[in-house]
C-alpha positions as CSV (number, residue, x, y, z in Angstrom):
1,M,211.4,62.0,168.1
2,V,211.5,58.3,168.6
3,F,214.3,58.7,171.1
4,I,212.5,61.4,173.0
5,F,209.0,59.8,173.0
6,F,209.9,56.1,173.5
7,G,213.0,56.8,175.6
8,I,212.9,59.9,177.7
9,V,209.1,60.5,177.9
10,G,208.2,56.8,178.0
11,V,210.7,55.6,180.6
12,L,211.4,58.7,182.7
13,G,207.8,59.8,182.5
14,S,206.5,56.4,183.7
15,Y,209.1,56.2,186.4
16,T,208.2,59.7,187.6
17,L,204.4,58.9,187.5
18,Y,204.8,55.8,189.6
19,S,207.5,56.9,192.0
20,K,206.2,60.5,192.3
21,S,209.8,61.7,192.1
22,I,212.3,62.6,189.4
23,D,215.5,60.6,189.5
24,Y,217.9,61.8,186.8
25,A,219.8,58.5,186.9
26,I,216.8,57.0,185.1
27,L,217.9,59.0,182.1
28,L,220.5,56.3,181.4
29,P,217.9,53.4,181.0
30,S,215.7,55.9,179.2
31,C,218.5,56.4,176.7
32,T,218.8,52.6,176.5
33,I,215.2,52.1,175.5
34,G,215.2,55.2,173.2
35,L,218.3,54.0,171.3
36,M,216.9,50.5,171.0
37,S,213.7,52.0,169.6
38,M,215.7,54.0,167.2
39,A,217.5,50.8,166.1
40,V,214.1,49.2,165.3
41,L,213.2,52.2,163.2
42,N,216.7,52.3,161.5
43,L,216.4,48.6,160.6
44,N,213.0,49.2,159.1
45,N,214.3,52.1,157.1
46,M,217.3,50.0,156.0
47,R,215.0,47.3,154.8
48,D,212.9,49.8,152.8
49,H,215.6,52.2,151.7
50,E,215.6,51.4,148.0
51,N,211.8,51.9,147.7
52,D,212.0,55.0,149.9
53,A,214.7,56.5,147.6
54,L,212.6,55.7,144.5
55,S,209.6,57.4,146.0
56,N,211.6,60.5,147.2
57,K,211.1,59.7,150.9
58,I,213.8,61.3,152.9
59,T,214.9,59.1,155.7
60,V,218.1,59.0,157.6
61,V,219.1,55.8,155.8
62,V,218.4,57.2,152.3
63,Q,220.6,60.2,153.2
64,M,223.5,58.3,154.7
65,G,223.4,55.2,152.5
66,F,223.0,51.5,153.3
67,R,226.7,50.9,154.3
68,R,226.7,53.8,156.8
69,A,223.3,52.9,158.1
70,K,224.8,49.5,159.2
71,I,227.5,51.4,161.2
72,Y,224.8,53.7,162.6
73,H,222.8,50.6,163.6
74,F,225.7,49.1,165.4
75,L,226.4,52.4,167.3
76,L,222.7,52.6,168.4
77,L,222.9,49.0,169.8
78,F,226.4,49.5,171.4
79,I,225.6,52.9,173.0
80,S,222.3,51.6,174.4
81,F,224.3,48.7,175.9
82,L,226.8,51.1,177.3
83,A,224.2,53.4,178.8
84,L,222.6,50.4,180.7
85,C,226.0,49.2,181.9
86,I,226.9,52.7,183.2
87,F,223.5,52.9,185.0
88,I,224.0,49.5,186.7
89,L,227.5,50.4,187.8
90,L,226.6,53.9,189.0
91,E,223.5,52.8,190.9
92,K,225.3,49.6,192.2
93,K,222.3,47.5,191.2
94,Y,224.3,44.5,190.0
95,G,221.3,42.3,189.7
96,L,220.4,44.3,186.7
97,F,223.2,42.7,184.8
98,L,220.5,40.1,184.0
99,A,218.9,42.7,181.7
100,L,222.0,42.6,179.5
101,L,221.2,39.0,178.4
102,P,219.1,40.1,175.4
103,Y,222.1,41.9,174.0
104,F,224.0,38.6,173.7
105,L,221.1,37.4,171.5
106,L,221.8,40.4,169.3
107,I,225.3,39.3,168.4
108,P,224.1,37.0,165.6
109,H,221.7,39.8,164.6
110,W,224.6,42.2,164.2
111,R,226.5,39.7,162.0
112,K,223.5,39.2,159.8
113,V,223.0,43.0,159.4
114,K,226.8,43.5,158.8
115,N,226.9,40.9,156.0
116,C,223.5,41.8,154.5
117,V,223.6,42.7,150.8
118,V,219.9,42.3,150.0
119,P,217.8,44.7,152.2
120,S,214.7,42.4,152.2
121,E,216.8,39.9,154.2
122,L,216.5,42.3,157.2
123,D,212.8,41.6,157.6
124,P,213.2,38.8,160.2
125,E,215.8,40.9,162.0
126,L,213.2,43.5,162.9
127,K,211.4,41.1,165.2
128,K,214.6,40.2,167.0
129,V,215.5,43.8,167.8
130,A,211.9,44.7,168.8
131,L,211.7,41.6,171.1
132,S,215.1,42.3,172.6
133,T,214.0,45.9,173.4
134,F,210.9,44.5,175.1
135,F,212.8,42.0,177.1
136,I,215.5,44.5,178.1
137,S,212.8,46.9,179.4
138,V,211.0,44.0,181.3
139,L,214.2,42.8,182.8
140,V,215.2,46.3,183.9
141,G,211.8,46.8,185.5
142,I,211.9,43.5,187.3
143,G,215.5,44.1,188.4
144,L,214.6,47.6,189.8
145,W,211.7,46.1,191.6
146,I,213.6,43.1,193.1
147,F,217.0,44.5,193.6
């Protein structure tokens, strides 16, 4: 639901509202934002997974386990990056490569998540992923407007 609402509905819906047309190529940046939003949720669930398991909350992280949730987190970030790269190359909007800069700030984040043993250490990482998602969306918007 996060992917659909924050990605497809939020991005494609807003684009359609303002442009008064549907451009299916916008599905790629929609996927980028949807997957990044899922990464924020996944990270939150990773941080809280022990308490969620004790209180019988069924989350994706509780079901797959902490180690697999780290792999899933990396895949969410990587596929979102890939979707944006494909969009840039297909649409030949090379100025949008600027929107990839926040991903480079996520490299230390990924290392921290990968090496994390104590879930509470992930708390400051939530802000990094949320802000990166915000800056990616802003930079894509500016890039589409300028280029």
